[in-house]
N, C-alpha and C positions, 0 to 999 in steps of 0.2 A: 141208450142214447149216447151219442158223441157230443163233444162240445160244439157241434155245428148244428145241434138239434134233429140230427138225420139218425133213424135207427138203423143200425147194421144189418137187420133183416129186411129192410124195406126197399124193394127193388127201385122204387122210384128215387130214394134217398142215394143208392148206389150211382144211377145214372147221374144224379147232381154231383156226387163226389168225383165221378169221372169227367164231368163238365169243368168243374173246378180245377182239377188236375191239369186237363189240357189246356185251360186257359192260362195257368201258371206257367206251363211248358211254353206256350206260344209267345208269352211276354218275355221269358227268359231267352227264347231265341231271338226276339228282337233286340234284347239287350246285347247278345253276342254279334249280331249283325251291325249294330250302332258302334260297339267296342272297335270292330275291325275298320268300320268306316270313319272312325274318329269323329262321330257326330255327337258332341256333349248335350245338344239340345234334345235330341231323339232320347238319349239316355235319361236325361232329366224328366221327361215326360212319362217315361216308363217305371221310373222308381219312386217309391214313396220319400217323403221329406226325411224320415228317420233312417233311411237306408245307411248302412256302413258296409265297406269292402274289407275283409281280412285277409291281408297279403300273407304270401308264404312265410314271411318273416315273423309274423304274429302281430304286425302293426295293424290296428283297427282304424281305418280311414274314414271321416265323415264324408257323406255323399258331396257336398260342396267343394271340399278341398280336392277330392278325386276328380269331379268335373272340370275343375280349374287346371288340374294336371293333363286331362285328356285335351281340353282346349289348347293349351299352351305347347301340346307335343311332348312334354315330360313322359306322359305315359302313351306308349304306343303300342297297338296291338295289331300283328300281321296275321294271326290266326288264333282262333281258340279251339282246343281239343277237349271235350268234355271226358274225364275219367270216370265220373259217376254223377247222375242228375236223379234226384229222388224228391218226391212229394209225401210227407207223413200225412196220415189221416187227420183231417181237422186243420192242417198247417195252412197258413196263408201266404207262404214263401216256399219257393223250392230251395232244397240244399244241393250244392255242387261242388265238385272238386275237379278243377281243370289242370291240364299240363301245358307248359310253356312249348 
C-alpha cells in the first residue's frame, strides 16, 4: 500500500493515481496561464494557503507576498518554459523547474 491507500498492484488504484496526476498537472497549467496573464486572483484560487514559491536565488516567498508582487507588476511573467515537471507517487503537488 502507498500513503494514498492505493495498492501498487490494483489496476483501479493505478487509474486513480493517473487521475490525480492529471488533475495536478492541469492545476499547474492553470497556474502558468495565470502567471503570464498577471492574474493574481486566479493564482490565489489555484494555490493552497500554505503555498510558497522558491526563487532561483533560494528565497522562499509566501503566497500572499508573491500574489501582492504579481498584482503590483513587480513580478511579471512573459512566458513560462518548463524544464521538468513531475508528480511523485502519493504526492499532492507537482514539482517543477522552469526556465526564464
